[in-house]
N, C-alpha and C positions, 0 to 999 in steps of 0.2 A: 622181338625187340625191334617191332614194325612200326614205324612212323604214321599218325593218322597225317595224312594230307586233306586239305579242303580241295574240293574242285573248283577249279580257276574259274572267276565268272568271265563272263564275255563282255565283251563291250557294251553290248546294250543292254546287259542287268545291272552292268556298273554305270552306266547313265541313268537308269532308271532309280537305280537307291540313290543316287548325287542329288536326282530331282525332287523325290520324294521328301529326304530331309533338308533341301533348301527352303523347299514350300512350308513345311513343318514350321520352321524356325521363326519366319516371320508371322504366323498365325500365332503360336505359344505368347510370343512377343507382345501381339496386340490383344492378346486375351487378358494378357496379365495390365496391361496400360489399362484397358478399360472396367476390369476389376478393381483395380485400386484408384481411379477417377470413381466408380459408383460409389466405393467405400467412401471416400473424402467427402464426397456429396451428401450422401445419408448421414455420417457424422456431423459436419456443419449445420445440416437441416433439425438436427436433433440439437443441438446447441442453440440454434435460434429460438427453437421452439421452448427451452427450457428458459432462455432470458425473457422472452416473451412471458412466460407463466409467472416468474419472478417479478415483473415488471409490474404485471396487471395486479400482482396480491402486495406488493408496496403501494400501488397507488391505493388500494382498497383501506390499508391501513391509514395512508395519509388522509383519505376521505373520512374516517372514522374520527381520527385524531382531530380533523377541522371540526367535526361537529360537535366534539365534544368542547373545543376551545370556546365555540361560539355559543354553544350552551351557559358555559360558565360565564361569558363576558352578558349575556343576557341577564344571567343573575346578579349581575356586580350593584346595579343602581338598586333595586329592591333589598340585597346586602347592606346597604349602605342607608340607606331609609331606617332599616330596622336597627341600625347601630346609633344613628341619629336620633329615635324614639326609647332610647331606652338609658336617660340617663340618670335614673334612681340607680341601675345595675352597677356603674360606672363607682359612684358612690358607696355603695355597699361593697363592692370591690375591694377599692381603697381601705375602708374600715377593715375588711377582711385582712388585707395585707397588712395596715399597720401594726393590729393587732398582733399580729406573727412577728412582724421585726422586732416590735416592743416585748414580748414574749421570750424570744429568742437574746435580744442584749441583758434582760433580767436572768436569764438560765445561767448566759455566760458571765454574768457578774459573782451571782452564788457560786459558781463553781469555782472562779479565781479566787475567790475569799477562802472557800473550803480547801483549794490545795494549799495556800499561802497559808493557811493556819497549820496545817499537818505537817509542813516541812518547819515549822517552828518547835523546838522542844519546849515542853511544859517545865515550868521549876517544879522542883522536888519539895514535899512536904517535909523531911526529915534536915534537920541543922547540917550545917558544909562539913564534911571531916578534916578540912583543911582551915588554918586560921586565917580569915580574910582582910584582917589589919597588919601592913608590912612592918618589920620591925624595925628601928632604927637604932 
């Protein structure tokens, strides 16, 4: 049952070990801080690139919409002129819609009459089974 004993360190060895760990600690801290800073800068740059790409796409969409609006606005006078020069079409439309309205009213009247007549009982052809004249 022997006990393992480590050899005792000399003062010089203790000093060397302490300096080594003292020197490594700040180096590790510095490397960690630099790494985190570099990662943050890279992430920020990627976000800026993404936002710039989205802004460019939005600008292109707005430009396309503006061009479409300009084209429609440029065609408005021609459309108004065409609408003014076609009064016969207006009369024809009025005639067509008037005829359709009249047909609807007539159809409704016919349907109302049919429904009303079917609701009234038809008189029987047989003589009544009960005396119609009251007794005095």
